[in-house]
Biopython code that builds the backbone (N, CA, C, O; Angstrom):
import numpy as np
from Bio.PDB.StructureBuilder import StructureBuilder

atoms = [
    (1, "ASP", "N", (-56.777, 57.696, -98.399)),
    (1, "ASP", "CA", (-55.787, 56.666, -98.613)),
    (1, "ASP", "C", (-55.994, 56.081, -100.011)),
    (1, "ASP", "O", (-57.068, 55.566, -100.323)),
    (2, "SER", "N", (-54.985, 56.164, -100.828)),
    (2, "SER", "CA", (-55.136, 55.775, -102.237)),
    (2, "SER", "C", (-55.489, 54.303, -102.412)),
    (2, "SER", "O", (-56.225, 53.968, -103.340)),
    (3, "SER", "N", (-54.993, 53.413, -101.556)),
    (3, "SER", "CA", (-55.340, 51.996, -101.707)),
    (3, "SER", "C", (-56.793, 51.748, -101.309)),
    (3, "SER", "O", (-57.450, 50.881, -101.885)),
    (4, "GLU", "N", (-57.298, 52.493, -100.338)),
    (4, "GLU", "CA", (-58.701, 52.351, -99.936)),
    (4, "GLU", "C", (-59.623, 52.927, -101.012)),
    (4, "GLU", "O", (-60.678, 52.363, -101.303)),
    (5, "VAL", "N", (-59.221, 54.040, -101.590)),
    (5, "VAL", "CA", (-59.997, 54.628, -102.685)),
    (5, "VAL", "C", (-60.029, 53.653, -103.862)),
    (5, "VAL", "O", (-61.076, 53.460, -104.479)),
    (6, "ALA", "N", (-58.889, 53.042, -104.174)),
    (6, "ALA", "CA", (-58.833, 52.078, -105.279)),
    (6, "ALA", "C", (-59.767, 50.900, -105.019)),
    (6, "ALA", "O", (-60.402, 50.403, -105.949)),
    (7, "ALA", "N", (-59.860, 50.453, -103.787)),
    (7, "ALA", "CA", (-60.769, 49.356, -103.444)),
    (7, "ALA", "C", (-62.220, 49.771, -103.678)),
    (7, "ALA", "O", (-63.002, 49.006, -104.241)),
    (8, "LYS", "N", (-62.577, 50.969, -103.250)),
    (8, "LYS", "CA", (-63.947, 51.440, -103.456)),
    (8, "LYS", "C", (-64.250, 51.640, -104.936)),
    (8, "LYS", "O", (-65.358, 51.341, -105.381)),
    (9, "VAL", "N", (-63.300, 52.131, -105.694)),
    (9, "VAL", "CA", (-63.487, 52.319, -107.133)),
    (9, "VAL", "C", (-63.745, 50.962, -107.790)),
    (9, "VAL", "O", (-64.654, 50.830, -108.609)),
    (10, "ARG", "N", (-62.950, 49.961, -107.433)),
    (10, "ARG", "CA", (-63.117, 48.617, -107.997)),
    (10, "ARG", "C", (-64.506, 48.064, -107.677)),
    (10, "ARG", "O", (-65.168, 47.499, -108.548)),
    (11, "ILE", "N", (-64.943, 48.227, -106.430)),
    (11, "ILE", "CA", (-66.259, 47.740, -106.013)),
    (11, "ILE", "C", (-67.362, 48.518, -106.722)),
    (11, "ILE", "O", (-68.337, 47.925, -107.183)),
    (12, "ALA", "N", (-67.219, 49.835, -106.815)),
    (12, "ALA", "CA", (-68.223, 50.653, -107.509)),
    (12, "ALA", "C", (-68.356, 50.223, -108.967)),
    (12, "ALA", "O", (-69.468, 50.117, -109.484)),
    (13, "LYS", "N", (-67.242, 49.978, -109.622)),
    (13, "LYS", "CA", (-67.285, 49.516, -111.016)),
    (13, "LYS", "C", (-67.990, 48.172, -111.112)),
    (13, "LYS", "O", (-68.805, 47.963, -112.010)),
    (14, "ALA", "N", (-67.682, 47.250, -110.188)),
    (14, "ALA", "CA", (-68.311, 45.926, -110.188)),
    (14, "ALA", "C", (-69.825, 46.033, -109.967)),
    (14, "ALA", "O", (-70.586, 45.204, -110.468)),
    (15, "GLN", "N", (-70.259, 47.045, -109.223)),
    (15, "GLN", "CA", (-71.684, 47.259, -108.963)),
    (15, "GLN", "C", (-72.364, 48.090, -110.050)),
    (15, "GLN", "O", (-73.573, 48.319, -110.000)),
    (16, "GLY", "N", (-71.584, 48.536, -111.029)),
    (16, "GLY", "CA", (-72.145, 49.328, -112.123)),
    (16, "GLY", "C", (-72.496, 50.749, -111.722)),
    (16, "GLY", "O", (-73.345, 51.381, -112.351)),
    (17, "LEU", "N", (-71.850, 51.254, -110.681)),
    (17, "LEU", "CA", (-72.130, 52.602, -110.199)),
    (17, "LEU", "C", (-71.300, 53.635, -110.944)),
    (17, "LEU", "O", (-70.150, 53.379, -111.300)),
    (18, "SER", "N", (-71.879, 54.784, -111.175)),
    (18, "SER", "CA", (-71.099, 55.893, -111.713)),
    (18, "SER", "C", (-70.518, 56.650, -110.528)),
    (18, "SER", "O", (-71.128, 56.714, -109.461)),
    (19, "PHE", "N", (-69.347, 57.216, -110.721)),
    (19, "PHE", "CA", (-68.669, 57.891, -109.620)),
    (19, "PHE", "C", (-67.631, 58.857, -110.156)),
    (19, "PHE", "O", (-67.226, 58.786, -111.316)),
    (20, "ILE", "N", (-67.217, 59.749, -109.297)),
    (20, "ILE", "CA", (-66.053, 60.590, -109.548)),
    (20, "ILE", "C", (-65.220, 60.557, -108.276)),
    (20, "ILE", "O", (-65.754, 60.375, -107.183)),
    (21, "LYS", "N", (-63.938, 60.730, -108.417)),
    (21, "LYS", "CA", (-63.068, 60.808, -107.244)),
    (21, "LYS", "C", (-62.825, 62.277, -106.936)),
    (21, "LYS", "O", (-62.450, 63.053, -107.815)),
    (22, "ILE", "N", (-63.043, 62.651, -105.683)),
    (22, "ILE", "CA", (-62.792, 64.017, -105.254)),
    (22, "ILE", "C", (-61.994, 63.982, -103.960)),
    (22, "ILE", "O", (-62.165, 63.066, -103.156)),
    (23, "PRO", "N", (-61.133, 64.956, -103.748)),
    (23, "PRO", "CA", (-60.363, 64.975, -102.500)),
    (23, "PRO", "C", (-61.221, 65.444, -101.329)),
    (23, "PRO", "O", (-62.158, 66.224, -101.498)),
    (24, "SER", "N", (-60.883, 64.958, -100.155)),
    (24, "SER", "CA", (-61.517, 65.449, -98.945)),
    (24, "SER", "C", (-60.847, 66.759, -98.573)),
    (24, "SER", "O", (-59.620, 66.840, -98.512)),
    (25, "LEU", "N", (-61.634, 67.764, -98.329)),
    (25, "LEU", "CA", (-61.068, 69.062, -97.980)),
    (25, "LEU", "C", (-60.638, 69.091, -96.512)),
    (25, "LEU", "O", (-61.101, 68.270, -95.721)),
    (26, "PRO", "N", (-59.780, 70.003, -96.148)),
    (26, "PRO", "CA", (-59.248, 70.042, -94.779)),
    (26, "PRO", "C", (-60.300, 70.103, -93.680)),
    (26, "PRO", "O", (-60.014, 69.700, -92.553)),
    (27, "GLY", "N", (-61.494, 70.587, -93.959)),
    (27, "GLY", "CA", (-62.513, 70.693, -92.926)),
    (27, "GLY", "C", (-63.136, 69.368, -92.515)),
    (27, "GLY", "O", (-63.794, 69.288, -91.478)),
    (28, "HIS", "N", (-62.937, 68.335, -93.311)),
    (28, "HIS", "CA", (-63.504, 67.031, -92.976)),
    (28, "HIS", "C", (-62.629, 66.308, -91.964)),
    (28, "HIS", "O", (-61.402, 66.392, -92.019)),
    (29, "ASP", "N", (-63.261, 65.602, -91.046)),
    (29, "ASP", "CA", (-62.520, 64.804, -90.071)),
    (29, "ASP", "C", (-61.611, 63.792, -90.760)),
    (29, "ASP", "O", (-60.545, 63.461, -90.243)),
    (30, "ALA", "N", (-62.028, 63.303, -91.923)),
    (30, "ALA", "CA", (-61.232, 62.300, -92.640)),
    (30, "ALA", "C", (-59.833, 62.818, -92.943)),
    (30, "ALA", "O", (-58.873, 62.048, -92.907)),
    (31, "ALA", "N", (-59.701, 64.087, -93.238)),
    (31, "ALA", "CA", (-58.373, 64.642, -93.534)),
    (31, "ALA", "C", (-57.471, 64.533, -92.307)),
    (31, "ALA", "O", (-56.296, 64.186, -92.428)),
    (32, "SER", "N", (-58.009, 64.825, -91.148)),
    (32, "SER", "CA", (-57.224, 64.729, -89.912)),
    (32, "SER", "C", (-56.891, 63.281, -89.579)),
    (32, "SER", "O", (-55.776, 62.978, -89.154)),
    (33, "ILE", "N", (-57.849, 62.397, -89.769)),
    (33, "ILE", "CA", (-57.620, 60.983, -89.488)),
    (33, "ILE", "C", (-56.551, 60.433, -90.421)),
    (33, "ILE", "O", (-55.672, 59.685, -89.993)),
    (34, "GLY", "N", (-56.626, 60.801, -91.691)),
    (34, "GLY", "CA", (-55.624, 60.359, -92.662)),
    (34, "GLY", "C", (-54.229, 60.854, -92.315)),
    (34, "GLY", "O", (-53.248, 60.127, -92.468)),
    (35, "LYS", "N", (-54.145, 62.091, -91.847)),
    (35, "LYS", "CA", (-52.837, 62.638, -91.460)),
    (35, "LYS", "C", (-52.259, 61.903, -90.256)),
    (35, "LYS", "O", (-51.045, 61.904, -90.051)),
    (36, "ALA", "N", (-53.125, 61.273, -89.455)),
    (36, "ALA", "CA", (-52.678, 60.508, -88.292)),
    (36, "ALA", "C", (-52.197, 59.109, -88.693)),
    (36, "ALA", "O", (-51.773, 58.325, -87.844)),
    (37, "GLY", "N", (-52.268, 58.804, -89.993)),
    (37, "GLY", "CA", (-51.772, 57.521, -90.478)),
    (37, "GLY", "C", (-52.812, 56.417, -90.521)),
    (37, "GLY", "O", (-52.470, 55.249, -90.704)),
    (38, "ILE", "N", (-54.067, 56.770, -90.357)),
    (38, "ILE", "CA", (-55.141, 55.776, -90.399)),
    (38, "ILE", "C", (-55.737, 55.790, -91.805)),
    (38, "ILE", "O", (-56.241, 56.822, -92.249)),
    (39, "PRO", "N", (-55.689, 54.656, -92.515)),
    (39, "PRO", "CA", (-56.255, 54.618, -93.868)),
    (39, "PRO", "C", (-57.746, 54.931, -93.818)),
    (39, "PRO", "O", (-58.482, 54.363, -93.010)),
    (40, "ILE", "N", (-58.182, 55.829, -94.679)),
    (40, "ILE", "CA", (-59.589, 56.251, -94.658)),
    (40, "ILE", "C", (-60.035, 56.641, -96.055)),
    (40, "ILE", "O", (-59.237, 57.045, -96.901)),
    (41, "THR", "N", (-61.319, 56.506, -96.264)),
    (41, "THR", "CA", (-61.948, 56.951, -97.500)),
    (41, "THR", "C", (-63.363, 57.411, -97.152)),
    (41, "THR", "O", (-63.932, 56.981, -96.148)),
    (42, "MET", "N", (-63.913, 58.264, -97.964)),
    (42, "MET", "CA", (-65.270, 58.756, -97.728)),
    (42, "MET", "C", (-66.117, 58.483, -98.962)),
    (42, "MET", "O", (-65.614, 58.461, -100.085)),
    (43, "THR", "N", (-67.401, 58.277, -98.737)),
    (43, "THR", "CA", (-68.351, 58.137, -99.831)),
    (43, "THR", "C", (-69.323, 59.300, -99.743)),
    (43, "THR", "O", (-70.022, 59.464, -98.744)),
    (44, "PHE", "N", (-69.361, 60.091, -100.774)),
    (44, "PHE", "CA", (-70.290, 61.206, -100.840)),
    (44, "PHE", "C", (-71.494, 60.756, -101.654)),
    (44, "PHE", "O", (-71.337, 60.091, -102.678)),
    (45, "VAL", "N", (-72.685, 61.112, -101.210)),
    (45, "VAL", "CA", (-73.913, 60.741, -101.902)),
    (45, "VAL", "C", (-74.375, 61.918, -102.746)),
    (45, "VAL", "O", (-74.462, 63.051, -102.272)),
    (46, "ARG", "N", (-74.665, 61.627, -103.991)),
    (46, "ARG", "CA", (-75.081, 62.670, -104.931)),
    (46, "ARG", "C", (-76.411, 63.287, -104.511)),
    (46, "ARG", "O", (-77.326, 62.594, -104.066)),
    (47, "HIS", "N", (-76.492, 64.595, -104.662)),
    (47, "HIS", "CA", (-77.755, 65.297, -104.467)),
    (47, "HIS", "C", (-77.787, 66.496, -105.398)),
    (47, "HIS", "O", (-76.754, 66.944, -105.895)),
    (48, "ASP", "N", (-78.960, 66.995, -105.619)),
    (48, "ASP", "CA", (-79.133, 68.100, -106.561)),
    (48, "ASP", "C", (-79.650, 69.358, -105.878)),
    (48, "ASP", "O", (-80.431, 70.114, -106.457)),
    (49, "GLY", "N", (-79.215, 69.573, -104.657)),
    (49, "GLY", "CA", (-79.738, 70.735, -103.952)),
    (49, "GLY", "C", (-78.728, 71.315, -102.997)),
    (49, "GLY", "O", (-77.522, 71.277, -103.237)),
    (50, "LEU", "N", (-79.233, 71.844, -101.930)),
    (50, "LEU", "CA", (-78.402, 72.464, -100.909)),
    (50, "LEU", "C", (-77.579, 71.418, -100.166)),
    (50, "LEU", "O", (-77.996, 70.268, -100.032)),
    (51, "SER", "N", (-76.438, 71.813, -99.698)),
    (51, "SER", "CA", (-75.602, 70.924, -98.910)),
    (51, "SER", "C", (-75.533, 71.434, -97.482)),
    (51, "SER", "O", (-75.367, 72.632, -97.255)),
    (52, "HIS", "N", (-75.659, 70.536, -96.525)),
    (52, "HIS", "CA", (-75.580, 70.861, -95.105)),
    (52, "HIS", "C", (-76.657, 71.861, -94.688)),
    (52, "HIS", "O", (-76.419, 72.743, -93.864)),
    (53, "GLY", "N", (-77.831, 71.708, -95.267)),
    (53, "GLY", "CA", (-78.922, 72.612, -94.925)),
    (53, "GLY", "C", (-80.193, 71.842, -94.603)),
    (53, "GLY", "O", (-80.300, 70.656, -94.915)),
    (54, "SER", "N", (-81.136, 72.497, -93.992)),
    (54, "SER", "CA", (-82.373, 71.833, -93.580)),
    (54, "SER", "C", (-83.216, 71.370, -94.766)),
    (54, "SER", "O", (-84.069, 70.496, -94.607)),
    (55, "LYS", "N", (-82.997, 71.932, -95.934)),
    (55, "LYS", "CA", (-83.765, 71.540, -97.119)),
    (55, "LYS", "C", (-82.989, 70.587, -98.026)),
    (55, "LYS", "O", (-83.384, 70.346, -99.167)),
    (56, "GLU", "N", (-81.891, 70.049, -97.516)),
    (56, "GLU", "CA", (-81.103, 69.095, -98.299)),
    (56, "GLU", "C", (-81.879, 67.794, -98.434)),
    (56, "GLU", "O", (-82.297, 67.211, -97.434)),
    (57, "THR", "N", (-82.069, 67.343, -99.656)),
    (57, "THR", "CA", (-82.761, 66.080, -99.905)),
    (57, "THR", "C", (-82.029, 65.301, -100.982)),
    (57, "THR", "O", (-81.297, 65.865, -101.795)),
    (58, "MET", "N", (-82.241, 64.002, -100.970)),
    (58, "MET", "CA", (-81.668, 63.132, -101.981)),
    (58, "MET", "C", (-82.651, 62.011, -102.271)),
    (58, "MET", "O", (-83.387, 61.584, -101.382)),
    (59, "PRO", "N", (-82.668, 61.532, -103.507)),
    (59, "PRO", "CA", (-83.514, 60.379, -103.799)),
    (59, "PRO", "C", (-83.040, 59.153, -102.992)),
    (59, "PRO", "O", (-81.842, 58.955, -102.789)),
    (60, "VAL", "N", (-83.990, 58.350, -102.548)),
    (60, "VAL", "CA", (-83.664, 57.156, -101.762)),
    (60, "VAL", "C", (-82.705, 56.252, -102.532)),
    (60, "VAL", "O", (-81.831, 55.629, -101.929)),
    (61, "LYS", "N", (-82.853, 56.171, -103.856)),
    (61, "LYS", "CA", (-81.982, 55.292, -104.644)),
    (61, "LYS", "C", (-80.509, 55.680, -104.499)),
    (61, "LYS", "O", (-79.642, 54.811, -104.589)),
    (62, "HIS", "N", (-80.207, 56.951, -104.280)),
    (62, "HIS", "CA", (-78.819, 57.370, -104.097)),
    (62, "HIS", "C", (-78.278, 56.867, -102.760)),
    (62, "HIS", "O", (-77.130, 56.431, -102.671)),
    (63, "TYR", "N", (-79.114, 56.930, -101.722)),
    (63, "TYR", "CA", (-78.714, 56.364, -100.429)),
    (63, "TYR", "C", (-78.487, 54.861, -100.547)),
    (63, "TYR", "O", (-77.523, 54.325, -100.001)),
    (64, "GLN", "N", (-79.378, 54.191, -101.260)),
    (64, "GLN", "CA", (-79.280, 52.739, -101.398)),
    (64, "GLN", "C", (-78.006, 52.328, -102.132)),
    (64, "GLN", "O", (-77.382, 51.325, -101.785)),
    (65, "LYS", "N", (-77.629, 53.088, -103.129)),
    (65, "LYS", "CA", (-76.390, 52.779, -103.858)),
    (65, "LYS", "C", (-75.171, 52.982, -102.959)),
    (65, "LYS", "O", (-74.243, 52.173, -102.975)),
    (66, "ALA", "N", (-75.174, 54.049, -102.185)),
    (66, "ALA", "CA", (-74.065, 54.296, -101.254)),
    (66, "ALA", "C", (-74.014, 53.213, -100.184)),
    (66, "ALA", "O", (-72.935, 52.782, -99.776)),
    (67, "GLU", "N", (-75.176, 52.780, -99.737)),
    (67, "GLU", "CA", (-75.248, 51.718, -98.739)),
    (67, "GLU", "C", (-74.674, 50.409, -99.293)),
    (67, "GLU", "O", (-73.902, 49.733, -98.613)),
    (68, "ALA", "N", (-75.044, 50.056, -100.515)),
    (68, "ALA", "CA", (-74.535, 48.833, -101.131)),
    (68, "ALA", "C", (-73.019, 48.893, -101.290)),
    (68, "ALA", "O", (-72.323, 47.911, -101.031)),
    (69, "LEU", "N", (-72.517, 50.037, -101.712)),
    (69, "LEU", "CA", (-71.075, 50.216, -101.852)),
    (69, "LEU", "C", (-70.390, 50.075, -100.492)),
    (69, "LEU", "O", (-69.387, 49.372, -100.369)),
    (70, "SER", "N", (-70.924, 50.734, -99.489)),
    (70, "SER", "CA", (-70.326, 50.689, -98.149)),
    (70, "SER", "C", (-70.350, 49.284, -97.570)),
    (70, "SER", "O", (-69.373, 48.849, -96.961)),
    (71, "HIS", "N", (-71.450, 48.574, -97.753)),
    (71, "HIS", "CA", (-71.534, 47.203, -97.242)),
    (71, "HIS", "C", (-70.504, 46.301, -97.906)),
    (71, "HIS", "O", (-69.821, 45.530, -97.233)),
    (72, "ALA", "N", (-70.395, 46.397, -99.229)),
    (72, "ALA", "CA", (-69.428, 45.562, -99.947)),
    (72, "ALA", "C", (-67.997, 45.908, -99.547)),
    (72, "ALA", "O", (-67.159, 45.020, -99.392)),
    (73, "TYR", "N", (-67.724, 47.178, -99.385)),
    (73, "TYR", "CA", (-66.380, 47.623, -98.980)),
    (73, "TYR", "C", (-66.043, 47.089, -97.589)),
    (73, "TYR", "O", (-64.965, 46.533, -97.381)),
    (74, "LEU", "N", (-66.965, 47.257, -96.636)),
    (74, "LEU", "CA", (-66.711, 46.771, -95.276)),
    (74, "LEU", "C", (-66.612, 45.254, -95.228)),
    (74, "LEU", "O", (-65.782, 44.712, -94.498)),
    (75, "ALA", "N", (-67.441, 44.568, -95.989)),
    (75, "ALA", "CA", (-67.359, 43.105, -96.034)),
    (75, "ALA", "C", (-65.992, 42.654, -96.536)),
    (75, "ALA", "O", (-65.405, 41.707, -96.013)),
    (76, "GLU", "N", (-65.499, 43.345, -97.556)),
    (76, "GLU", "CA", (-64.172, 43.008, -98.084)),
    (76, "GLU", "C", (-63.089, 43.248, -97.034)),
    (76, "GLU", "O", (-62.187, 42.429, -96.858)),
    (77, "LYS", "N", (-63.188, 44.368, -96.349)),
    (77, "LYS", "CA", (-62.194, 44.701, -95.315)),
    (77, "LYS", "C", (-62.215, 43.669, -94.188)),
    (77, "LYS", "O", (-61.177, 43.368, -93.599)),
    (78, "LEU", "N", (-63.393, 43.131, -93.891)),
    (78, "LEU", "CA", (-63.541, 42.152, -92.819)),
    (78, "LEU", "C", (-63.333, 40.720, -93.301)),
    (78, "LEU", "O", (-63.381, 39.781, -92.506)),
    (79, "GLY", "N", (-63.103, 40.552, -94.602)),
    (79, "GLY", "CA", (-62.871, 39.226, -95.155)),
    (79, "GLY", "C", (-64.142, 38.405, -95.284)),
    (79, "GLY", "O", (-64.099, 37.175, -95.276)),
    (80, "LEU", "N", (-65.271, 39.087, -95.401)),
    (80, "LEU", "CA", (-66.564, 38.401, -95.528)),
    (80, "LEU", "C", (-66.991, 38.339, -96.976)),
    (80, "LEU", "O", (-66.515, 39.106, -97.814)),
    (81, "VAL", "N", (-67.880, 37.434, -97.258)),
    (81, "VAL", "CA", (-68.472, 37.355, -98.594)),
    (81, "VAL", "C", (-69.961, 37.593, -98.431)),
    (81, "VAL", "O", (-70.628, 36.903, -97.661)),
    (82, "LEU", "N", (-70.477, 38.571, -99.158)),
    (82, "LEU", "CA", (-71.905, 38.876, -99.105)),
    (82, "LEU", "C", (-72.604, 38.220, -100.276)),
    (82, "LEU", "O", (-72.059, 38.158, -101.377)),
    (83, "SER", "N", (-73.800, 37.734, -100.044)),
    (83, "SER", "CA", (-74.606, 37.197, -101.136)),
    (83, "SER", "C", (-75.862, 38.038, -101.254)),
    (83, "SER", "O", (-76.317, 38.634, -100.277)),
    (84, "ASN", "N", (-76.418, 38.084, -102.449)),
    (84, "ASN", "CA", (-77.627, 38.893, -102.661)),
    (84, "ASN", "C", (-78.849, 38.173, -102.185)),
    (84, "ASN", "O", (-79.955, 38.703, -102.284)),
]
sb = StructureBuilder()
sb.init_structure("model")
sb.init_model(0)
sb.init_chain("A")
sb.init_seg("    ")
for serial, (resi, resn, name, xyz) in enumerate(atoms, 1):
    if name == "N":
        sb.init_residue(resn, " ", resi, " ")
    sb.init_atom(name, np.array(xyz, "f"), 0.0, 1.0, " ", f" {name:<3s}", serial, name[0])
structure = sb.get_structure()
């Protein structure tokens, strides 16, 4: 959903995060949910290795950045204000 993506982009910029926008491919549940008319967006966490494999790893800092983005996004959607 373009308005949801725009909200996440705005929050990511405010948090000083680097990001790229990529489309969700048809295999993701998000594509089906979006086609059903439910606004949706996904956050992908950067990694430098295998994807969807037993040896997939990511630095904790990447998870933490995604977590901060997700918390701020959900707080905004719920009309909450988060403090540090």
